[in-house]
C-alpha positions in Angstrom: -21.1 0.9 -16.0 -17.3 0.7 -16.7 -17.1 4.5 -17.4 -19.1 5.3 -14.3 -16.9 3.0 -12.2 -13.8 4.8 -13.5 -15.2 8.2 -12.7 -16.2 7.0 -9.2 -12.8 5.7 -8.5 -11.1 8.9 -9.9 -13.3 11.0 -7.5 -12.5 8.8 -4.6 -8.7 9.0 -5.3 -8.9 12.8 -5.3 -11.4 13.5 -2.5 -14.1 14.5 -5.1 -11.9 17.4 -6.3 -12.0 16.7 -10.1 -10.0 19.7 -11.2 -7.2 19.1 -8.7 -7.3 15.4 -9.5 -6.9 16.0 -13.2 -3.9 18.2 -12.5 -2.2 15.8 -10.1 -2.7 12.6 -12.1 -1.5 14.2 -15.4 1.5 15.7 -13.6 2.2 12.2 -12.2 2.2 10.7 -15.7 4.8 13.3 -16.6 6.8 12.7 -13.5 7.1 9.0 -14.3 9.7 10.1 -16.8 13.1 11.2 -15.6 13.0 14.3 -17.9 9.6 15.2 -16.6 10.8 15.2 -13.0 13.9 17.3 -13.9 11.8 19.8 -15.9 9.3 20.2 -13.0 12.1 20.8 -10.5 13.7 23.5 -12.7 10.3 25.3 -13.0 9.5 25.2 -9.3 11.1 25.5 -5.9 10.9 22.3 -3.9 9.5 22.6 -0.4 11.6 21.6 2.6 11.3 18.0 3.9 8.2 17.3 6.0 8.3 17.2 9.7 7.3 13.5 9.5 7.7 10.8 6.9 5.1 8.0 7.1 5.2 4.7 5.1 2.4 2.2 4.7 3.7 -1.4 4.2 1.8 -4.6 3.6 1.0 -7.3 1.1 -0.8 -6.7 -2.2 -4.6 -6.5 -1.9 -4.5 -5.8 1.8 -6.3 -2.4 1.7 -3.2 -0.2 1.5 -4.7 2.0 -1.2 -7.9 2.9 0.6 -6.0 3.4 3.8 -3.7 5.8 2.0 -6.7 7.8 0.7 -8.2 8.0 4.1 -5.0 9.2 5.8 -4.3 11.6 2.9 -7.7 13.3 3.5 -6.2 14.9 6.6 -5.3 18.5 5.8 -1.8 18.1 7.3 -0.9 15.2 4.9 0.7 15.2 1.5 0.8 12.1 -0.6 1.6 11.4 -4.3 -1.3 10.2 -6.6 0.5 7.0 -7.5 2.9 4.7 -5.7 6.1 6.6 -5.0 8.3 3.9 -6.6 6.8 4.8 -9.9 7.7 8.5 -9.5 11.4 8.2 -9.0 14.4 6.3 -10.2 16.7 3.9 -8.4 14.3 1.4 -6.9 14.5 -2.0 -8.5 11.4 -3.2 -10.4 10.3 -6.1 -8.3 7.7 -7.1 -10.8 10.3 -7.3 -13.6 9.3 -9.7 -16.3 5.6 -8.6 -16.3 4.6 -10.2 -13.0 1.8 -8.0 -11.7 1.2 -8.4 -7.9 3.9 -11.1 -7.8 7.1 -9.5 -6.5 8.0 -12.9 -5.0 9.2 -14.0 -8.4 12.1 -11.5 -8.0 12.8 -12.4 -4.4 16.6 -12.4 -4.9 16.4 -8.7 -5.5 14.5 -7.8 -2.4 17.6 -6.8 -0.4 19.5 -5.1 -3.3 19.4 -1.7 -1.5 21.0 -3.0 1.7 24.4 -1.4 0.8 23.1 1.5 -1.2 24.6 4.9 -0.4 22.8 8.1 0.6 22.9 9.4 -3.0 19.8 7.4 -3.9 17.9 8.8 -0.9 18.7 12.4 -2.0 17.3 11.7 -5.5 14.2 9.9 -4.1 13.4 12.8 -1.7 13.8 15.4 -4.4 11.4 13.4 -6.7 8.9 12.9 -3.9 9.0 16.5 -2.6 7.3 17.5 -5.9 4.2 16.2 -4.2 4.7 17.8 -0.8 2.8 21.0 0.1 4.9 23.4 2.1 2.0 24.1 4.5 1.6 20.4 5.4 3.6 18.6 8.1 3.4 14.9 7.0 4.3 13.1 3.8 2.7 9.7 3.3 4.0 7.2 0.9 2.5 3.8 0.0 4.3 1.4 -2.3 4.0 -2.4 -2.0 7.7 -2.7 -3.0 8.7 -0.9 0.2 8.3 -4.2 2.0 11.8 -4.9 0.6 13.1 -1.5 1.4 12.3 -1.2 5.1 15.9 -1.1 6.4 17.0 1.3 3.6 14.1 3.6 4.6 15.1 3.5 8.2 18.6 4.5 7.4 17.8 7.3 5.1 14.5 8.8 6.4 15.1 10.1 9.9 12.4 9.1 12.4 10.2 7.6 9.7 7.0 6.0 11.0 5.5 2.8 9.5 1.9 1.6 9.4 1.9 -2.1 8.9 -1.3 -3.4 7.4 -2.2 -7.1 7.4 -5.1 -9.1 5.9 -6.3 -12.7 5.9 -4.0 -14.5 3.5 -6.9 -16.3 1.7 -8.5 -12.9 0.8 -5.2 -11.4 -0.3 -4.5 -14.3 -2.6 -8.0 -14.5 -4.0 -7.8 -10.9 -5.1 -4.5 -11.5 -6.9 -5.9 -14.6 -8.6 -8.9 -12.6 -9.8 -7.1 -9.4 -10.8 -3.7 -10.6 -12.1 -3.7 -14.4 -12.8 -6.7 -14.1 -15.1 -4.6 -12.0 -17.5 -2.5 -15.0 -18.3 -5.1 -17.6 -18.9 -3.3 -18.7 -22.1 0.2 -18.7 -20.7 1.0 -21.9 -18.8 4.3 -20.6 -17.5 2.7 -17.6 -15.9 -0.3 -19.6 -14.7 2.1 -22.0 -12.9 3.5 -19.1 -10.8 0.0 -17.8 -10.0 -0.8 -21.0 -8.2 -2.5 -21.0 -4.8 0.6 -22.5 -3.2 3.0 -19.9 -4.8 0.8 -17.0 -3.7 0.6 -18.4 -0.2 4.5 -18.5 -0.2 4.5 -14.8 -1.3 2.0 -13.8 1.5 4.1 -15.7 4.0 7.4 -14.2 2.9 6.1 -10.7 2.7 4.7 -10.8 6.2 7.7 -12.7 7.6 10.0 -10.1 6.0 8.1 -7.3 7.6 8.2 -9.0 11.0 11.9 -9.6 11.0 12.6 -6.0 10.1 10.2 -4.4 12.5 10.8 -6.5 15.6 12.2 -3.8 17.9 10.6 -0.7 16.5 8.8 2.0 18.5 7.9 3.8 15.3 5.5 1.3 13.8 1.8 0.7 14.2 0.3 -2.6 13.2 -3.3 -2.8 12.1 -5.4 -5.3 10.3 -7.7 -4.8 7.3 -10.4 -6.5 9.3 -10.2 -4.1 12.2 -10.0 -1.1 9.9 -13.0 -2.1 7.8 -15.1 -3.2 10.8 -14.3 -0.1 13.0 -12.9 2.6 10.6 -13.4 5.6 12.8 -11.7 3.9 15.8 -8.7 2.7 13.8 -8.3 5.9 11.8 -8.2 8.0 15.0 -5.6 5.5 16.3 -3.5 6.1 13.2 -3.7 9.9 13.4 -2.8 9.7 17.1 0.2 7.6 16.2 1.3 10.0 13.5 0.7 13.0 15.7 -2.2 14.5 13.8 -5.5 15.9 15.1 -7.9 13.0 15.2 -11.0 15.1 16.0 -11.5 15.5 12.2 -12.6 11.9 12.0 -16.2 10.9 12.5 -18.9 8.5 11.3 -21.6 10.1 9.3 -25.4 9.4 9.6 -25.2 7.2 6.5 -22.3 5.2 8.2 -19.6 6.6 6.0 -16.2 7.5 7.4 -15.5 11.2 7.2 -12.1 12.8 7.4 -12.3 16.5 7.2 -14.5 17.2 4.2 -13.9 13.8 2.5 -16.2 10.7 2.9 -15.3 7.1 2.4 -17.4 3.9 2.3 -15.4 1.3 4.0 -16.6 -2.3 3.7 -15.1 -5.6 4.8 -15.0 -7.7 1.6 -13.5 -10.8 3.1 -16.8 -12.8 2.9 -17.0 -12.3 -0.9 -13.3 -13.2 -1.3 -13.6 -16.4 0.7 -16.7 -17.5 -1.2 -14.8 -17.4 -4.5 -12.1 -19.9 -3.3 -12.5 -23.6 -3.6 -11.7 -25.9 -0.7 -8.8 -27.2 -2.8 -7.4 -23.7 -3.2 -7.7 -23.0 0.5 -6.1 -26.3 1.5 -3.2 -25.7 -0.9 -2.7 -22.3 0.8 -3.2 -23.5 4.4 -0.4 -26.1 4.1 2.0 -23.2 3.3 1.0 -20.4 5.6 -1.0 -21.9 8.4 1.5 -21.1 11.2 1.7 -17.4 10.3 -2.0 -17.2 9.8 -2.6 -18.6 13.3 0.0 -16.3 14.7 -2.0 -13.3 13.4 -5.3 -14.8 14.6 -6.7 -16.1 11.3 -8.2 -19.5 11.8 -9.2 -22.1 9.2 -12.9 -23.0 9.7 -14.0 -24.9 6.6 -11.1 -27.0 5.3 -10.4 -28.4 8.8 -13.8 -28.5 10.3 
């Protein structure tokens, strides 16, 4: 089952094109190294910048990966196979110290690019343009760490557009507990940081950080994981209209899958399963921290305070 699951996810990441996926993902492994990027640039001519840069920002476990795959299925969109921060140099490692899905531990480094010059932007663009097809008009990038880089991106990527994705904080944190915290079951120091309360602080800070840096933008679109998973065709068309892409390529198939061009996706709201895995004590610990922001976004506590 494990092997079948890996193959299924590989096919999904690459729109069922196994040969292209094998090429892209192995090239990406090479381009994680500085020498690999330099070698590839010497062997090829980089395309010009895209007409439109688009960035997905949101908290961990909010659905940013599946959203990236859906948008990337549009024939006018290029996107790297891994998070762009892994495919270039210069961005700080906000999970430094082996803290998967816990960039809040390194909160003091979030604004370290505030005074960065344009030299880094030139390097980043050259590294990312390796993944841009000359016949496509849009480049889409999704890295969770870009939450901390919003202002820097605005300064250095002209007319960049942002898709802000939000999700119920309980479900975000349950996924982090299940996927990351379980790795450190025998490490009390790590376990202390992967507490319900600390994860709630991270969810609150990430979303507050986005809010304070996107307050006056006309170039952002805010959507929720819940609306996307419950009405994927409607929301995907809204996203394509926002970016300036042909939304007629989006439809719901007879088997209720979302189709974008020739690619199909099964979109499911998994909040119910996530909420069921949390104890009332965990939920209460989180609610004390992020209740105000949760209510602001329309997420209401129904079981702890019933």
